[in-house]
FILUM-745722 format. One line per field, with one value per residue (C-alpha): x, y, z; residue in one letter. Coordinates in Angstrom, 3 decimals, decimal comma. Each point is the difference from the previous one (the first is absolute). Example, Ala and Ser with C-alpha at 12.3 -4.5 7.8 and 13.67 -1.06 7.14 Angstrom:
u [12,300 / 1,370]
v [-4,500 / 3,440]
w [7,800 / -0,660]
residu [a / s]
% end
This chain:
u [0,082 / 1,136 / -0,265 / -0,283 / 3,229 / -0,795 / -2,967 / -0,545 / -3,094 / 1,147 / -3,330 / -2,190 / 1,774 / -0,290 / -3,815 / -0,297 / 1,866 / -2,362 / -2,961 / 1,250 / 0,996 / -3,124 / -2,212 / -2,685 / -1,708 / 1,566 / -2,507 / 0,965 / 3,424 / 0,565 / -2,198 / 2,218 / 2,963 / -1,590 / -1,109 / 3,435 / 1,670 / -2,520 / 0,518 / 3,592 / 0,505 / -2,911 / -1,951 / -3,491 / -1,188 / 1,109 / -0,583 / 1,297 / -1,278 / 0,329 / 0,625 / -2,740 / -0,575 / -1,934 / 2,449 / 0,806 / -2,752 / -0,089 / 0,083 / 0,989 / -0,794 / 0,150 / -1,078 / -2,471 / 0,068 / -2,419 / 1,268 / -0,983 / 0,753 / -0,272 / 0,166 / 2,542 / 2,707 / 0,780 / 3,548 / 1,154 / -2,258 / 1,706 / 3,209 / -1,207 / 0,199 / 3,363 / 1,676 / -1,695 / 1,747 / 3,242 / 0,498 / 1,556 / -0,989 / -1,408 / 0,134 / -2,148 / 1,008 / -2,698 / -2,926 / -1,207 / 3,605 / -0,842 / -1,585 / -1,278 / -1,331 / -3,620 / -1,769 / -2,283 / 0,128 / 0,557 / 1,789 / 2,930 / 3,502 / 2,489 / 0,097 / 2,197 / -0,475 / 1,902 / -0,529 / -0,604 / 2,292 / -0,325 / 2,469 / 1,145 / -3,523 / -1,745 / -3,309 / -1,411 / 0,750 / 0,145 / -0,769 / 0,090 / -1,097 / 0,557 / -1,879 / 3,334 / 2,317 / 3,139 / -1,684 / 2,389 / 3,438 / 2,692 / -0,370 / -3,653 / 0,097 / 2,560 / -2,281 / -2,821 / 2,030 / 0,960 / -3,539 / -1,060 / 2,534 / -2,071 / -3,171 / 1,538 / 0,858 / -3,527 / -1,734 / 2,336 / -0,947 / -3,432 / 0,109 / 2,005 / -2,356 / -3,044 / 1,886 / 0,276 / -3,343 / -1,038 / 1,898 / -1,006 / -3,604 / 0,204 / 1,860 / -3,149 / -2,368 / 1,697 / 0,576 / -3,914 / -0,688 / 1,914 / -1,575 / -3,426 / 1,240 / 1,109 / -3,249 / -1,797 / 1,981 / -0,581 / -3,668 / 0,038 / 1,707 / -2,357 / -2,975 / 0,982 / 0,965 / -3,675 / -1,850 / 0,189 / -2,156 / 2,053 / -2,107 / -0,151 / 3,851 / 0,483 / -2,411 / 1,619 / 3,532 / -1,183 / -1,279 / 2,672 / 2,787 / -1,013 / 0,078 / 3,630 / 1,526 / -2,627 / -0,461 / -2,419 / -0,991 / 1,062 / 0,056 / 0,480 / 0,868 / -0,244 / 0,705 / -2,857 / -0,350 / 0,964 / 3,247 / -1,554 / -0,042 / -3,537 / -0,291 / -1,631 / -0,446 / -2,437 / -0,378 / -0,426 / -2,703 / 2,496 / 0,479 / 0,153 / 1,263 / 3,296 / 3,152 / 2,932 / 3,286 / 2,237 / -0,105 / -0,465 / 1,805 / -1,760 / 0,244 / 3,726 / -0,218 / -1,669 / 2,268 / 3,360 / -1,395 / 1,529 / -1,777 / 0,004 / -0,277 / -0,648 / 0,078 / -1,126 / -1,913 / 0,185 / 3,832 / -0,364 / -0,111 / -1,631 / -3,005 / -3,182 / -2,926 / -2,604 / -1,479 / 0,899 / 0,785 / 2,700 / 3,291 / 1,960 / -0,294 / 0,974 / -0,300 / 1,002 / -0,223 / -1,806 / 2,106 / -1,118 / 2,328 / 2,545 / -2,328 / -1,439 / -3,830 / -0,996 / 0,901 / -1,375 / -0,076 / -0,293 / -0,585 / -0,013 / -0,887 / 3,059 / 3,665 / 2,349 / -2,900 / 1,869 / 3,479 / 1,843 / -1,981 / -3,036 / 1,587 / 1,124 / -3,559 / -1,539 / 2,133 / -0,975 / -3,539 / 0,276 / 1,656 / -2,892 / -2,520 / 1,487 / -0,426 / -3,527 / -0,871 / 1,610 / -1,841 / -3,409 / 0,361 / 1,390 / -3,052 / -2,408 / 1,459 / -0,335 / -3,581 / -0,811 / 2,035 / -2,080 / -3,228 / 1,151 / 0,913 / -3,237 / -1,624 / 2,114 / -0,877 / -3,560 / 0,048 / 2,153 / -2,543 / -2,506 / 1,836 / -1,755 / -3,553 / 1,090 / 1,310 / -3,044 / -2,009 / 2,316 / -0,286 / -3,510 / -0,398 / 2,391 / -2,223 / -2,933 / 1,291 / 2,094 / -3,413 / -1,031 / 2,355 / -1,977 / -3,293 / 0,303 / 0,919 / -3,140 / -1,842 / 1,360 / -0,932 / -3,505 / -1,173 / 2,089 / -2,693 / -2,716 / -0,332 / -0,149 / 3,406 / 0,189 / -0,902 / 2,208 / 2,855 / -0,706 / -0,100 / 3,429 / 1,631 / -1,400 / 1,320 / 3,518 / 0,053 / -0,865 / 2,573 / 2,716 / -0,939 / 0,245 / 3,410 / 1,301 / -1,370 / 1,949 / 3,132 / -0,148 / -0,405 / 3,732 / 0,779 / -2,465 / 1,188 / 3,520 / -0,512 / -1,282 / 3,375 / 2,919 / 3,027 / 3,578 / 3,118 / 1,749 / 3,208 / -0,976 / 2,210 / -1,760 / 1,785 / -1,116 / -3,419 / -0,866 / 1,352 / -2,045 / -3,264 / 0,955 / 0,149 / -3,032 / -2,312 / 0,797 / -0,048 / 2,075 / -2,120 / 1,013 / 3,605 / 1,346 / 3,099 / 1,299 / 2,901 / 1,282 / 2,705 / -0,860 / 1,430 / -1,969 / -1,558 / -3,425 / -1,510 / -3,553 / -2,495 / 0,887 / -3,526 / -1,277 / 2,618 / -0,955 / -3,587 / 1,182 / 2,104 / -2,820 / -2,624 / 2,405 / 0,708 / -3,604 / -1,135 / 2,557 / -1,334 / -3,603 / 1,107 / 1,776 / -2,666 / -0,527 / 3,390 / 1,577 / 3,746 / -0,457 / 2,818 / 0,717 / 3,231 / 0,752 / 2,651 / 1,445 / 2,740 / 1,113 / -0,250 / 1,036 / -1,914 / -2,524 / -0,101 / -2,814 / -1,329 / -1,707 / -2,170 / -0,603 / -2,183 / -0,962 / -3,836 / -2,428 / 0,740 / -1,890 / -3,313 / 1,445 / -2,066 / 1,413 / 3,603 / -0,869 / -1,204 / 2,705 / -2,358 / -0,529 / -3,909 / -1,339 / -2,104 / 0,016 / 1,286 / 3,790 / -0,722 / -1,820 / -1,578 / 2,863 / -2,360 / 1,244 / -1,647 / 2,608 / 0,189 / 2,768 / 2,546 / -1,927 / 0,787 / 3,661 / 0,160 / -1,056 / 2,398 / 2,929 / -0,804 / -0,077 / 3,360 / 1,488 / -0,087 / -2,513 / -1,551 / -1,043 / -1,435 / 0,169 / 0,731 / 3,073 / 0,893 / 0,613 / -3,187 / -1,194 / -0,393 / 2,183 / -0,235 / 2,891 / 0,405 / 2,407 / 1,350 / 2,748 / 3,677 / 1,837 / 3,083 / 3,028 / 1,915 / -2,784 / -0,284 / 1,518]
v [0,081 / 3,205 / 2,279 / 3,787 / 1,603 / 3,704 / -0,474 / -1,672 / -2,190 / -3,157 / 0,337 / 0,049 / -2,703 / -2,176 / 0,972 / -0,833 / -3,481 / -0,905 / 0,866 / -2,273 / -2,949 / 0,589 / -2,526 / 2,435 / -0,237 / 1,270 / 2,866 / 1,279 / -0,517 / 1,893 / 2,748 / 0,670 / 0,138 / 2,387 / 2,197 / 0,164 / 0,548 / 3,121 / 1,294 / -0,258 / 1,680 / 2,496 / -1,651 / 0,605 / -3,021 / -3,422 / -3,659 / -3,321 / -2,270 / -3,701 / -1,989 / -2,068 / -1,796 / 2,576 / 3,254 / 1,833 / -0,393 / 2,962 / -1,533 / 3,099 / 3,682 / 3,167 / 3,446 / 1,497 / -1,848 / -1,390 / -3,293 / -2,292 / -3,187 / -2,801 / 1,606 / -1,393 / 2,230 / -1,639 / -1,098 / 2,777 / 2,795 / 2,919 / 0,361 / -3,045 / -1,865 / 1,550 / -0,832 / -3,653 / -0,755 / 1,774 / -2,207 / 3,067 / 3,118 / 2,830 / 3,631 / 2,842 / 3,276 / 1,799 / -2,336 / 2,889 / -1,060 / -3,772 / -1,217 / -3,586 / 2,121 / -0,976 / 2,375 / -1,002 / 2,988 / 3,510 / 1,224 / -2,394 / 1,535 / -2,566 / -3,708 / -2,596 / -3,501 / -3,384 / -3,604 / -2,543 / -2,971 / -3,464 / -2,989 / 2,045 / 0,645 / 3,129 / -0,658 / 3,762 / 3,683 / 2,413 / 3,736 / 3,250 / 3,303 / 3,573 / 3,364 / 1,681 / -0,268 / -1,976 / -0,721 / -2,705 / -0,051 / -2,433 / -0,883 / -0,149 / -2,570 / -1,907 / -0,571 / -0,839 / -2,513 / -1,657 / 0,024 / -1,338 / -2,847 / -0,895 / -0,022 / -2,508 / -2,287 / 0,486 / -0,793 / -2,986 / -1,418 / 0,378 / -1,649 / -2,852 / -0,523 / 0,120 / -2,533 / -2,090 / 0,211 / -0,733 / -3,171 / -1,279 / 1,008 / -2,007 / -2,616 / -0,492 / 0,243 / -2,518 / -2,240 / 0,463 / -0,786 / -3,083 / -1,331 / 0,517 / -1,787 / -2,959 / 0,144 / -0,184 / -2,718 / -2,236 / 0,904 / -0,764 / -3,583 / -0,813 / 0,772 / -1,941 / -3,087 / 0,139 / -1,407 / -3,009 / 0,950 / 1,050 / 2,823 / 1,406 / -0,308 / 2,080 / 2,634 / 0,454 / -0,091 / 2,649 / 2,233 / -0,453 / 0,435 / 3,589 / 0,419 / -1,303 / 2,420 / 2,760 / -0,604 / 1,538 / -3,537 / -3,414 / -2,952 / -3,527 / -2,360 / -3,645 / -3,031 / -2,343 / -3,638 / 0,784 / 1,669 / 3,335 / 3,174 / 1,478 / 3,348 / 0,713 / 3,709 / 1,776 / 3,162 / -1,087 / -2,006 / -1,977 / -2,235 / -3,726 / 0,767 / -1,760 / 2,533 / -0,362 / -0,320 / 0,837 / 3,665 / 2,590 / 0,176 / -2,898 / -2,037 / 0,863 / -1,206 / -3,345 / -0,811 / 0,892 / -0,875 / 2,956 / 3,142 / 3,466 / 3,431 / 2,599 / 3,586 / 1,820 / -2,089 / 2,576 / -0,734 / -4,010 / -1,526 / -2,914 / 1,560 / -0,516 / 2,664 / -1,445 / 3,432 / 3,158 / 1,264 / -2,483 / 1,513 / -2,455 / -3,987 / -2,552 / -3,978 / -3,408 / -3,473 / -2,626 / -2,996 / -3,509 / -2,968 / 1,778 / 1,122 / 3,226 / -0,316 / 3,628 / 3,697 / 2,765 / 3,192 / 3,466 / 3,430 / 3,327 / 3,440 / 1,531 / 0,149 / -2,362 / -1,048 / -3,120 / -0,793 / -2,973 / -0,400 / -0,336 / -2,405 / -2,326 / 0,543 / -1,078 / -3,117 / -1,060 / 0,560 / -1,771 / -2,927 / -0,671 / 0,781 / -3,082 / -2,053 / 0,909 / -0,376 / -3,665 / -0,637 / 0,909 / -1,852 / -2,961 / 0,214 / 0,395 / -3,228 / -1,937 / 0,802 / -1,185 / -2,916 / -0,516 / 0,585 / -2,385 / -2,773 / 0,375 / -0,489 / -2,654 / -1,853 / 0,355 / -1,447 / -2,585 / -0,858 / 0,134 / -2,001 / -3,411 / 1,716 / 2,313 / -2,945 / -1,787 / 2,996 / 0,940 / -3,646 / -0,024 / 3,161 / -0,914 / -3,498 / 1,715 / 2,645 / -2,461 / -1,350 / 3,442 / -0,403 / -3,330 / 1,479 / 2,938 / -1,885 / -2,269 / 3,035 / 1,478 / -2,997 / -0,357 / 3,804 / 0,000 / 1,119 / -0,035 / 3,316 / 3,502 / 0,988 / 3,161 / -2,156 / -2,561 / 2,373 / 1,509 / -3,518 / -1,076 / 3,029 / -0,906 / -3,324 / 1,350 / 2,185 / -2,885 / -2,304 / 2,865 / 0,522 / -3,874 / -0,113 / 2,985 / -1,886 / -3,235 / 1,994 / 1,301 / -3,145 / -0,881 / 3,324 / 0,034 / -3,398 / 1,112 / 2,662 / -3,296 / -2,136 / -0,466 / 2,183 / -1,514 / 2,042 / -0,710 / 1,557 / 1,282 / 1,408 / 2,961 / 0,067 / -3,369 / 0,145 / 3,575 / -0,908 / -3,338 / 1,779 / 2,838 / -2,494 / -1,650 / 3,073 / 2,559 / -0,085 / 1,648 / 3,061 / 1,009 / 1,513 / -1,493 / 1,330 / -1,831 / 1,344 / -1,495 / -2,188 / -3,274 / -1,856 / 2,055 / -2,494 / 0,358 / -1,765 / -0,979 / -2,739 / -0,901 / -0,510 / 2,948 / 2,382 / -1,455 / 1,162 / 3,470 / 0,698 / -1,893 / 2,673 / 2,971 / -1,177 / -0,731 / 3,389 / 1,701 / -1,833 / 0,994 / 3,636 / -0,043 / -1,493 / 3,362 / 1,396 / 0,681 / -1,099 / -2,289 / -0,024 / -1,627 / 0,399 / -2,444 / 0,934 / -1,027 / 1,403 / -1,438 / 2,828 / -1,133 / -3,487 / 0,472 / -0,392 / 2,745 / -1,390 / 2,561 / -1,015 / 3,426 / 0,261 / 3,189 / -0,412 / 2,429 / -0,703 / -1,059 / 2,444 / 3,034 / -0,541 / -3,643 / 1,400 / 3,205 / -2,734 / -2,471 / -2,690 / -2,868 / -0,600 / -3,553 / 0,014 / 1,985 / 3,652 / -0,704 / -1,518 / 3,116 / -0,810 / -2,572 / -3,008 / -1,480 / -0,811 / 1,871 / -2,800 / -1,510 / 2,903 / 0,155 / -3,772 / 0,345 / 2,801 / -2,838 / -2,318 / 2,402 / 0,952 / -3,802 / -0,356 / 2,788 / 2,746 / 2,440 / 0,799 / 3,614 / 1,769 / 3,353 / 2,242 / 1,089 / 3,537 / -0,408 / -1,616 / -3,779 / -2,214 / -1,987 / -2,870 / -0,243 / -3,373 / 0,054 / -3,534 / -0,965 / -0,196 / -3,135 / 0,235 / 0,908 / -3,169 / -2,009 / 1,542 / -2,110]
w [-0,124 / -0,961 / 3,300 / -0,128 / 0,482 / 0,878 / 2,060 / 3,309 / -0,869 / 1,842 / 2,140 / -2,970 / -1,825 / 3,234 / 0,114 / -3,629 / 0,510 / 3,024 / -2,449 / -2,428 / 2,363 / 2,474 / -1,881 / -1,118 / -3,443 / -3,271 / -0,175 / 3,607 / -0,485 / -3,249 / 1,509 / 2,772 / -2,189 / -2,349 / 2,748 / 1,605 / -3,433 / -0,543 / 3,287 / 0,023 / -3,398 / -0,013 / -2,745 / -0,582 / -1,907 / -0,709 / -0,499 / 0,058 / -2,933 / -0,098 / -3,008 / -1,434 / -3,097 / -1,791 / 1,534 / 3,081 / 2,567 / 2,495 / 3,512 / 2,200 / -0,715 / 1,687 / -1,099 / -2,362 / -3,433 / -2,787 / 1,110 / 2,586 / 1,616 / -2,152 / -3,216 / -2,698 / -1,662 / -3,361 / -0,327 / -2,359 / 1,380 / 1,459 / 2,106 / 1,938 / -3,064 / -0,957 / 3,491 / -0,280 / -3,257 / 0,969 / 3,007 / 1,570 / 2,142 / -2,087 / 0,966 / -1,618 / 1,110 / -2,169 / -1,231 / -2,370 / -2,074 / -0,039 / -3,239 / 1,727 / 3,239 / 0,505 / 2,235 / 2,828 / 2,009 / -1,218 / 2,954 / -0,633 / -1,169 / 0,657 / 0,347 / 1,235 / -0,776 / 1,413 / -1,235 / 2,729 / -0,804 / 1,451 / -0,974 / -3,020 / -1,173 / 0,045 / 2,025 / 0,428 / -0,246 / 2,829 / -1,194 / 2,113 / -1,509 / 1,019 / -0,715 / -0,602 / -2,985 / 1,074 / 3,218 / 0,861 / 1,011 / -0,500 / 3,800 / -0,376 / -3,150 / 1,799 / 3,181 / -2,439 / -1,827 / 3,513 / 1,073 / -3,784 / 0,733 / 3,039 / -1,759 / -2,576 / 2,868 / 1,444 / -3,445 / -0,127 / 3,564 / -0,723 / -3,258 / 1,379 / 2,938 / -2,636 / -2,122 / 2,473 / 1,370 / -3,339 / -0,247 / 3,389 / -1,047 / -3,477 / 1,806 / 2,560 / -2,737 / -1,950 / 3,059 / 0,548 / -3,530 / -0,019 / 3,401 / -1,679 / -3,066 / 2,191 / 1,824 / -3,238 / -1,407 / 3,218 / -0,114 / -3,943 / 0,786 / 2,725 / -2,491 / -2,966 / 2,178 / 1,729 / -3,125 / -1,854 / -2,913 / -2,906 / -1,268 / 3,618 / 0,318 / -3,465 / 0,832 / 3,395 / -1,491 / -2,195 / 2,828 / 2,451 / -2,790 / -0,113 / 3,770 / 0,056 / -2,618 / -0,124 / -3,553 / -2,369 / -1,872 / 0,419 / -2,443 / 0,560 / -2,767 / 0,597 / -2,062 / -0,808 / -0,523 / -3,785 / 0,522 / -1,247 / 2,536 / 1,299 / 0,936 / 3,611 / 0,996 / 2,579 / -2,174 / -3,607 / -1,930 / -1,945 / 2,948 / -1,150 / -3,445 / -1,247 / -0,216 / -1,994 / 1,877 / -2,978 / 0,713 / 2,746 / 3,466 / 1,636 / -3,066 / 0,570 / 3,455 / -0,533 / -2,776 / 1,943 / 3,447 / 1,382 / 1,685 / -1,937 / 1,351 / -2,450 / 1,545 / -3,142 / -2,580 / -2,778 / -0,522 / 0,569 / -3,618 / 1,657 / 1,509 / -2,023 / 0,798 / 2,119 / 1,787 / -1,351 / 3,366 / 1,054 / 0,514 / 1,849 / 0,389 / 2,273 / -0,996 / 1,948 / -1,181 / 1,724 / -0,040 / 1,428 / 0,328 / -2,269 / -2,811 / -0,936 / 0,250 / -0,006 / 0,985 / 1,798 / -1,450 / 1,894 / -1,920 / 1,506 / -1,664 / 2,018 / -1,635 / 2,252 / 2,254 / 0,892 / 1,463 / 0,831 / 3,500 / -1,982 / -2,162 / 3,010 / 1,470 / -3,527 / -0,321 / 3,707 / -0,642 / -3,656 / 1,958 / 2,181 / -2,678 / -2,118 / 3,128 / 0,856 / -3,691 / -0,060 / 3,403 / -1,321 / -3,492 / 1,856 / 2,345 / -3,084 / -1,680 / 3,324 / 0,202 / -3,468 / 0,698 / 3,148 / -2,087 / -2,651 / 2,713 / 1,435 / -3,216 / -0,818 / 3,352 / -0,585 / -3,504 / 1,518 / 2,830 / -2,628 / -2,444 / 0,162 / -0,254 / -2,693 / -2,196 / 0,280 / -0,851 / -3,049 / -0,952 / 0,268 / -1,898 / -2,673 / -0,536 / -0,490 / -2,146 / -1,898 / -1,394 / -1,652 / -3,057 / -1,057 / 1,196 / -2,242 / -3,063 / 0,416 / 0,509 / -3,133 / -1,877 / 1,307 / -0,897 / -3,471 / -2,747 / 2,292 / 1,362 / -1,933 / -1,286 / 2,243 / 2,970 / -0,707 / -0,361 / 3,373 / 1,367 / -1,371 / 1,524 / 3,362 / -0,327 / -1,158 / 3,126 / 2,157 / -1,599 / 0,470 / 3,479 / 0,766 / -1,736 / 2,475 / 2,948 / -0,885 / -0,801 / 3,569 / 1,646 / -0,028 / 1,172 / 2,863 / 1,326 / -0,136 / 2,673 / 2,414 / -0,804 / 1,958 / -1,842 / -0,270 / 0,397 / -3,103 / -1,255 / -3,235 / -2,931 / -1,498 / -3,333 / -1,324 / 1,454 / -1,716 / -3,258 / 0,044 / 1,074 / -2,796 / -2,639 / 1,003 / 0,621 / -2,717 / -3,761 / -2,710 / -0,274 / 3,701 / 0,424 / 3,352 / 1,912 / 2,523 / 2,405 / 3,084 / 1,506 / -1,408 / 2,959 / 2,782 / 2,457 / 1,749 / 2,737 / -1,209 / -0,653 / -3,824 / -0,781 / 1,636 / -1,447 / -3,319 / 0,830 / 0,934 / -3,147 / -2,461 / 1,657 / -0,626 / -3,394 / -0,778 / 1,544 / -2,612 / -2,827 / 0,490 / 0,209 / -3,202 / -2,237 / -1,642 / 0,381 / -3,639 / 0,992 / 3,366 / 2,202 / 3,352 / 2,420 / 2,560 / 2,208 / 3,711 / 2,301 / 3,305 / 2,705 / 3,454 / 0,959 / -2,775 / -3,788 / -1,678 / -3,047 / -2,603 / -2,787 / -1,620 / -3,441 / -2,377 / 0,239 / 1,549 / 3,491 / 3,061 / 1,088 / 1,710 / 3,089 / 0,465 / -0,506 / 2,334 / 2,900 / -0,376 / 0,559 / -2,175 / -0,131 / -0,049 / -3,040 / -3,356 / 1,002 / -0,455 / -3,392 / -1,194 / -3,586 / -0,846 / 0,158 / 3,396 / 3,182 / 1,855 / 2,613 / -1,346 / 0,979 / 3,394 / 0,566 / -1,252 / 2,896 / 2,639 / -1,503 / 0,373 / 3,432 / 0,913 / -1,392 / 2,264 / -2,799 / -1,379 / -3,163 / -1,328 / -3,088 / -1,291 / -3,533 / -1,054 / -0,486 / -3,858 / -0,464 / 0,512 / 3,064 / 1,984 / 2,695 / 2,474 / 1,827 / 3,169 / 1,072 / 2,502 / -1,354 / 0,527 / 2,192 / -1,966 / 1,359 / -1,493 / -3,525 / -2,648]
residu [m / n / l / p / r / a / r / d / d / q / h / l / l / l / k / a / i / h / a / v / t / g / g / g / s / l / h / a / t / l / s / t / l / l / q / e / a / l / d / s / v / g / g / k / l / g / w / v / a / i / v / e / a / e / g / l / r / i / e / a / i / r / g / e / s / s / l / g / r / g / d / v / i / p / f / g / k / g / l / t / g / k / a / y / y / a / g / a / p / y / y / a / p / d / v / a / k / e / e / q / y / w / e / v / s / s / a / v / r / s / e / f / l / v / p / l / a / a / s / g / e / v / v / g / v / l / n / v / e / s / t / q / v / d / g / f / s / a / e / d / r / e / l / v / a / a / l / g / e / l / a / g / n / a / v / a / l / v / k / r / h / e / d / m / s / g / d / l / e / r / a / t / r / s / l / q / q / r / v / a / a / l / k / a / l / n / d / a / v / k / a / v / s / s / s / l / d / v / d / d / v / v / r / v / i / l / e / r / a / r / d / v / t / q / a / d / d / v / h / l / m / l / k / d / e / d / g / a / y / v / l / h / t / s / t / s / e / e / t / g / r / h / v / d / i / d / s / g / v / t / g / w / v / i / r / n / g / q / a / l / l / v / p / d / v / t / v / d / g / r / y / v / s / w / h / e / s / t / m / s / e / l / a / v / p / l / v / d / g / g / s / v / v / g / a / l / n / f / e / s / a / r / l / a / a / f / d / s / f / h / l / e / l / a / a / i / f / a / g / h / a / v / v / a / i / t / n / a / r / l / y / s / s / l / e / n / m / k / q / d / l / a / l / t / e / a / l / r / a / a / g / e / v / a / g / d / v / v / h / y / v / a / n / k / v / g / a / l / p / q / s / t / r / l / i / r / g / k / i / k / g / r / l / p / a / e / d / e / a / l / v / l / k / l / l / d / l / i / g / k / a / a / q / e / v / l / s / l / k / g / q / i / l / d / t / t / k / s / l / a / a / d / r / v / c / l / g / p / l / v / n / e / l / v / g / r / s / f / s / g / g / v / k / v / v / v / a / g / d / m / d / t / m / v / v / a / d / r / y / a / l / v / r / l / l / d / n / a / f / a / n / a / l / r / a / l / k / t / v / p / e / p / a / v / k / i / r / w / q / a / e / r / d / f / v / e / i / h / v / s / d / n / g / p / g / f / p / e / d / v / v / v / s / g / i / i / p / k / f / g / d / a / a / g / d / k / g / g / s / g / m / g / l / w / l / s / q / r / l / a / a / r / m / g / g / s / m / s / i / g / n / s / r / g / g / g / a / y / v / r / i / r / l / p / l / c / p / a / d / r / q / v]
% end
């Protein structure tokens, strides 16, 4: 500090130092320093201005002026701006001769300005003004400069305190937000684990995921049984549609099995617009047993809305979400299996009676074809032509119904028989049945490991495949270029066999319900009774597997048969 040389102002400086270090507010401290400066040098007007983003804001002011506390002086305005840019004291003994002078009081004749410095940076300007030309002596200016140095220290102390307070406040707020986020995560984990219904679990995941990350929108993509990815979202009508994973942030996450944080989607080439308001995005993969089965996607209308902490929260939540979905699906499968087992036991318990009834009905129905032939001979030429044609048509319908009943006899009896646990090699069996079932007019593609072995009753498995092939053939009667694809693949402890065609597909209400009806509905208008598929579903369940139907995304229907896979050490 440069102390005055020709003036005994130690008492004044000590008082000023006490004001700076006394812990008062910035306004009070600067007001005290300004008043001391004016009183000591006989100044009539003065102010202390602090650097802000938009200019020099007046924090303390004394005397009559057109300016007031809080007013902002632009950086290049007046002598104050000149001293700020120069970074050094500036004395104007006669303001009338100063081109840059900015008049705020008509009584001012001279002015002295001292930049306030802290850590080598100008943080403000101290200004004193006199009503006399050349109103400040060299000693006056030396004293004001010393007080200006103290004022700079005062500003630095207050700003440092404000910065520390701001840092503490931000840290406290961040900690509070993290605690709230962890609580939300804990609540979310409990919520998704509280249900065993797949739809409920998905709904809760979508609801709670937004709480965990404070996202504006959340999407869930899940892999279905066909290997396609289905969209689930709480804010869009597009829930349930299949999505392409070859593009987009979420697609990248699924393909690479890695989480991705995008602070600004407008500069990321992987982003595919979903909502116009989206500015930032976060996506994490859903991994089950080392395989990616989906992804959780979070979007926000704010730039950089997510950070590494949100990424960690999302990854933890995604792990619990996968477990909840897997458990719900397993529970659903077990419930379906219990129902199938209950039905199987009921059929088995009633097997003897059912067999007698079927034999009795079949015997009676078996006489119908011969009876209809006799009736045809009796009425020939004895009725008017129109009546004879009507009777013959009715006889044809009776004969057709009799044939359907007789064809179902064996399948119905199969559901009551004991089933063997044979080791069946799929490749040769499928090729044999394809050669027997399809003519040259149908394009048949067979794809699968020819040596794959399943545990099944061979005769029952033939029934399953025959029914699936027959269903495809009925669907292809009116198709110009009929095609069937038969493929199978081993997954963990099961083998999935898909039989698909390019026909018109199953009725939509049957596909949506996922339930194969006992009579008619599954066959639609394809000419079958529909009971064959229903009986096949029962047989598959009895062999420890399952069977389902659906429509392919590109058109046509499919039948999916799932059977136990032979242990690896028993395959040949």
